[in-house]
PDB file of N, CA, C and O in Angstrom, chain B, residues numbered from 101:
ATOM      1  N   MET B 101      37.414 -59.075  34.219  1.00  0.00           N
ATOM      2  CA  MET B 101      35.985 -58.763  34.133  1.00  0.00           C
ATOM      3  C   MET B 101      35.690 -57.427  34.809  1.00  0.00           C
ATOM      4  O   MET B 101      34.948 -56.603  34.275  1.00  0.00           O
ATOM      5  N   SER B 102      36.274 -57.220  35.982  1.00  0.00           N
ATOM      6  CA  SER B 102      36.019 -55.966  36.703  1.00  0.00           C
ATOM      7  C   SER B 102      36.588 -54.775  35.929  1.00  0.00           C
ATOM      8  O   SER B 102      36.010 -53.687  35.934  1.00  0.00           O
ATOM      9  N   ARG B 103      37.741 -54.996  35.257  1.00  0.00           N
ATOM     10  CA  ARG B 103      38.324 -53.908  34.479  1.00  0.00           C
ATOM     11  C   ARG B 103      37.411 -53.548  33.312  1.00  0.00           C
ATOM     12  O   ARG B 103      37.241 -52.375  32.981  1.00  0.00           O
ATOM     13  N   HIS B 104      36.826 -54.571  32.692  1.00  0.00           N
ATOM     14  CA  HIS B 104      35.899 -54.322  31.589  1.00  0.00           C
ATOM     15  C   HIS B 104      34.686 -53.541  32.092  1.00  0.00           C
ATOM     16  O   HIS B 104      34.202 -52.632  31.417  1.00  0.00           O
ATOM     17  N   LEU B 105      34.201 -53.901  33.274  1.00  0.00           N
ATOM     18  CA  LEU B 105      33.060 -53.188  33.852  1.00  0.00           C
ATOM     19  C   LEU B 105      33.420 -51.737  34.121  1.00  0.00           C
ATOM     20  O   LEU B 105      32.607 -50.839  33.902  1.00  0.00           O
ATOM     21  N   ARG B 106      34.649 -51.506  34.601  1.00  0.00           N
ATOM     22  CA  ARG B 106      35.077 -50.135  34.891  1.00  0.00           C
ATOM     23  C   ARG B 106      35.132 -49.317  33.598  1.00  0.00           C
ATOM     24  O   ARG B 106      34.717 -48.158  33.574  1.00  0.00           O
ATOM     25  N   GLN B 107      35.650 -49.928  32.516  1.00  0.00           N
ATOM     26  CA  GLN B 107      35.703 -49.217  31.233  1.00  0.00           C
ATOM     27  C   GLN B 107      34.295 -48.920  30.747  1.00  0.00           C
ATOM     28  O   GLN B 107      34.040 -47.849  30.195  1.00  0.00           O
ATOM     29  N   LEU B 108      33.371 -49.868  30.951  1.00  0.00           N
ATOM     30  CA  LEU B 108      31.990 -49.651  30.534  1.00  0.00           C
ATOM     31  C   LEU B 108      31.370 -48.518  31.341  1.00  0.00           C
ATOM     32  O   LEU B 108      30.614 -47.714  30.796  1.00  0.00           O
ATOM     33  N   GLY B 109      31.678 -48.447  32.621  1.00  0.00           N
ATOM     34  CA  GLY B 109      31.161 -47.365  33.469  1.00  0.00           C
ATOM     35  C   GLY B 109      31.667 -46.013  33.004  1.00  0.00           C
ATOM     36  O   GLY B 109      30.909 -45.045  32.942  1.00  0.00           O
ATOM     37  N   TRP B 110      32.960 -45.947  32.674  1.00  0.00           N
ATOM     38  CA  TRP B 110      33.519 -44.680  32.175  1.00  0.00           C
ATOM     39  C   TRP B 110      32.849 -44.287  30.865  1.00  0.00           C
ATOM     40  O   TRP B 110      32.555 -43.112  30.645  1.00  0.00           O
ATOM     41  N   PHE B 111      32.605 -45.270  29.990  1.00  0.00           N
ATOM     42  CA  PHE B 111      31.960 -44.984  28.707  1.00  0.00           C
ATOM     43  C   PHE B 111      30.551 -44.435  28.930  1.00  0.00           C
ATOM     44  O   PHE B 111      30.155 -43.462  28.289  1.00  0.00           O
ATOM     45  N   VAL B 112      29.796 -45.056  29.836  1.00  0.00           N
ATOM     46  CA  VAL B 112      28.429 -44.602  30.131  1.00  0.00           C
ATOM     47  C   VAL B 112      28.458 -43.200  30.734  1.00  0.00           C
ATOM     48  O   VAL B 112      27.612 -42.366  30.410  1.00  0.00           O
ATOM     49  N   LEU B 113      29.432 -42.936  31.612  1.00  0.00           N
ATOM     50  CA  LEU B 113      29.530 -41.620  32.254  1.00  0.00           C
ATOM     51  C   LEU B 113      29.812 -40.538  31.211  1.00  0.00           C
ATOM     52  O   LEU B 113      29.176 -39.484  31.210  1.00  0.00           O
ATOM     53  N   ILE B 114      30.776 -40.811  30.322  1.00  0.00           N
ATOM     54  CA  ILE B 114      31.116 -39.825  29.286  1.00  0.00           C
ATOM     55  C   ILE B 114      29.934 -39.626  28.337  1.00  0.00           C
ATOM     56  O   ILE B 114      29.659 -38.503  27.915  1.00  0.00           O
ATOM     57  N   TRP B 115      29.229 -40.722  28.000  1.00  0.00           N
ATOM     58  CA  TRP B 115      28.077 -40.628  27.099  1.00  0.00           C
ATOM     59  C   TRP B 115      26.975 -39.790  27.737  1.00  0.00           C
ATOM     60  O   TRP B 115      26.372 -38.948  27.072  1.00  0.00           O
ATOM     61  N   ALA B 116      26.710 -40.016  29.024  1.00  0.00           N
ATOM     62  CA  ALA B 116      25.667 -39.254  29.723  1.00  0.00           C
ATOM     63  C   ALA B 116      26.039 -37.771  29.786  1.00  0.00           C
ATOM     64  O   ALA B 116      25.182 -36.910  29.590  1.00  0.00           O
ATOM     65  N   LEU B 117      27.319 -37.469  30.060  1.00  0.00           N
ATOM     66  CA  LEU B 117      27.744 -36.071  30.128  1.00  0.00           C
ATOM     67  C   LEU B 117      27.615 -35.395  28.766  1.00  0.00           C
ATOM     68  O   LEU B 117      27.206 -34.237  28.686  1.00  0.00           O
ATOM     69  N   SER B 118      27.958 -36.105  27.705  1.00  0.00           N
ATOM     70  CA  SER B 118      27.852 -35.513  26.370  1.00  0.00           C
ATOM     71  C   SER B 118      26.392 -35.274  26.003  1.00  0.00           C
ATOM     72  O   SER B 118      26.059 -34.248  25.410  1.00  0.00           O
ATOM     73  N   VAL B 119      25.518 -36.220  26.356  1.00  0.00           N
ATOM     74  CA  VAL B 119      24.085 -36.046  26.066  1.00  0.00           C
ATOM     75  C   VAL B 119      23.535 -34.856  26.851  1.00  0.00           C
ATOM     76  O   VAL B 119      22.747 -34.068  26.328  1.00  0.00           O
ATOM     77  N   LEU B 120      23.958 -34.732  28.111  1.00  0.00           N
ATOM     78  CA  LEU B 120      23.499 -33.614  28.936  1.00  0.00           C
ATOM     79  C   LEU B 120      23.991 -32.289  28.362  1.00  0.00           C
ATOM     80  O   LEU B 120      23.248 -31.308  28.331  1.00  0.00           O
ATOM     81  N   ALA B 121      25.256 -32.259  27.903  1.00  0.00           N
ATOM     82  CA  ALA B 121      25.812 -31.027  27.335  1.00  0.00           C
ATOM     83  C   ALA B 121      25.065 -30.654  26.056  1.00  0.00           C
ATOM     84  O   ALA B 121      24.735 -29.484  25.860  1.00  0.00           O
ATOM     85  N   VAL B 122      24.797 -31.618  25.191  1.00  0.00           N
ATOM     86  CA  VAL B 122      24.080 -31.339  23.936  1.00  0.00           C
ATOM     87  C   VAL B 122      22.672 -30.844  24.247  1.00  0.00           C
ATOM     88  O   VAL B 122      22.187 -29.915  23.600  1.00  0.00           O
ATOM     89  N   GLY B 123      22.009 -31.454  25.231  1.00  0.00           N
ATOM     90  CA  GLY B 123      20.662 -31.023  25.600  1.00  0.00           C
ATOM     91  C   GLY B 123      20.666 -29.605  26.146  1.00  0.00           C
ATOM     92  O   GLY B 123      19.779 -28.812  25.831  1.00  0.00           O
ATOM     93  N   THR B 124      21.671 -29.281  26.970  1.00  0.00           N
ATOM     94  CA  THR B 124      21.743 -27.929  27.541  1.00  0.00           C
ATOM     95  C   THR B 124      21.988 -26.897  26.444  1.00  0.00           C
ATOM     96  O   THR B 124      21.354 -25.843  26.432  1.00  0.00           O
ATOM     97  N   VAL B 125      22.902 -27.194  25.529  1.00  0.00           N
ATOM     98  CA  VAL B 125      23.196 -26.260  24.433  1.00  0.00           C
ATOM     99  C   VAL B 125      21.962 -26.092  23.553  1.00  0.00           C
ATOM    100  O   VAL B 125      21.645 -24.976  23.140  1.00  0.00           O
ATOM    101  N   GLY B 126      21.266 -27.183  23.265  1.00  0.00           N
ATOM    102  CA  GLY B 126      20.057 -27.099  22.445  1.00  0.00           C
ATOM    103  C   GLY B 126      18.995 -26.249  23.127  1.00  0.00           C
ATOM    104  O   GLY B 126      18.318 -25.453  22.477  1.00  0.00           O
ATOM    105  N   LEU B 127      18.850 -26.419  24.438  1.00  0.00           N
ATOM    106  CA  LEU B 127      17.859 -25.640  25.180  1.00  0.00           C
ATOM    107  C   LEU B 127      18.221 -24.159  25.174  1.00  0.00           C
ATOM    108  O   LEU B 127      17.350 -23.303  25.020  1.00  0.00           O
ATOM    109  N   LEU B 128      19.516 -23.858  25.343  1.00  0.00           N
ATOM    110  CA  LEU B 128      19.957 -22.456  25.318  1.00  0.00           C
ATOM    111  C   LEU B 128      19.708 -21.836  23.947  1.00  0.00           C
ATOM    112  O   LEU B 128      19.231 -20.705  23.854  1.00  0.00           O
ATOM    113  N   ILE B 129      20.029 -22.575  22.879  1.00  0.00           N
ATOM    114  CA  ILE B 129      19.820 -22.056  21.520  1.00  0.00           C
ATOM    115  C   ILE B 129      18.325 -21.820  21.290  1.00  0.00           C
ATOM    116  O   ILE B 129      17.937 -20.813  20.696  1.00  0.00           O
ATOM    117  N   ARG B 130      17.487 -22.753  21.762  1.00  0.00           N
ATOM    118  CA  ARG B 130      16.050 -22.603  21.581  1.00  0.00           C
ATOM    119  C   ARG B 130      15.537 -21.377  22.340  1.00  0.00           C
ATOM    120  O   ARG B 130      14.695 -20.636  21.834  1.00  0.00           O
ATOM    121  N   MET B 131      16.053 -21.165  23.566  1.00  0.00           N
ATOM    122  CA  MET B 131      15.625 -20.009  24.358  1.00  0.00           C
ATOM    123  C   MET B 131      16.080 -18.708  23.699  1.00  0.00           C
ATOM    124  O   MET B 131      15.349 -17.718  23.708  1.00  0.00           O
ATOM    125  N   ILE B 132      17.296 -18.710  23.123  1.00  0.00           N
ATOM    126  CA  ILE B 132      17.819 -17.493  22.486  1.00  0.00           C
ATOM    127  C   ILE B 132      17.029 -17.197  21.201  1.00  0.00           C
ATOM    128  O   ILE B 132      16.686 -16.046  20.932  1.00  0.00           O
ATOM    129  N   LEU B 133      16.745 -18.243  20.412  1.00  0.00           N
ATOM    130  CA  LEU B 133      16.035 -18.026  19.148  1.00  0.00           C
ATOM    131  C   LEU B 133      14.600 -17.594  19.408  1.00  0.00           C
ATOM    132  O   LEU B 133      14.067 -16.770  18.665  1.00  0.00           O
ATOM    133  N   HIS B 134      13.961 -18.127  20.442  1.00  0.00           N
ATOM    134  CA  HIS B 134      12.559 -17.780  20.756  1.00  0.00           C
ATOM    135  C   HIS B 134      12.511 -16.755  21.876  1.00  0.00           C
ATOM    136  O   HIS B 134      11.427 -16.336  22.283  1.00  0.00           O
TER     137      HIS B 134
END
């Protein structure tokens, strides 16, 4: 059970980092275009 929780934590961490990266890139593109 604890191992499953650890895998879920890693998945959430990677998902949050990817969302943050996409948001940052989108913001940069928006700033460059405008």
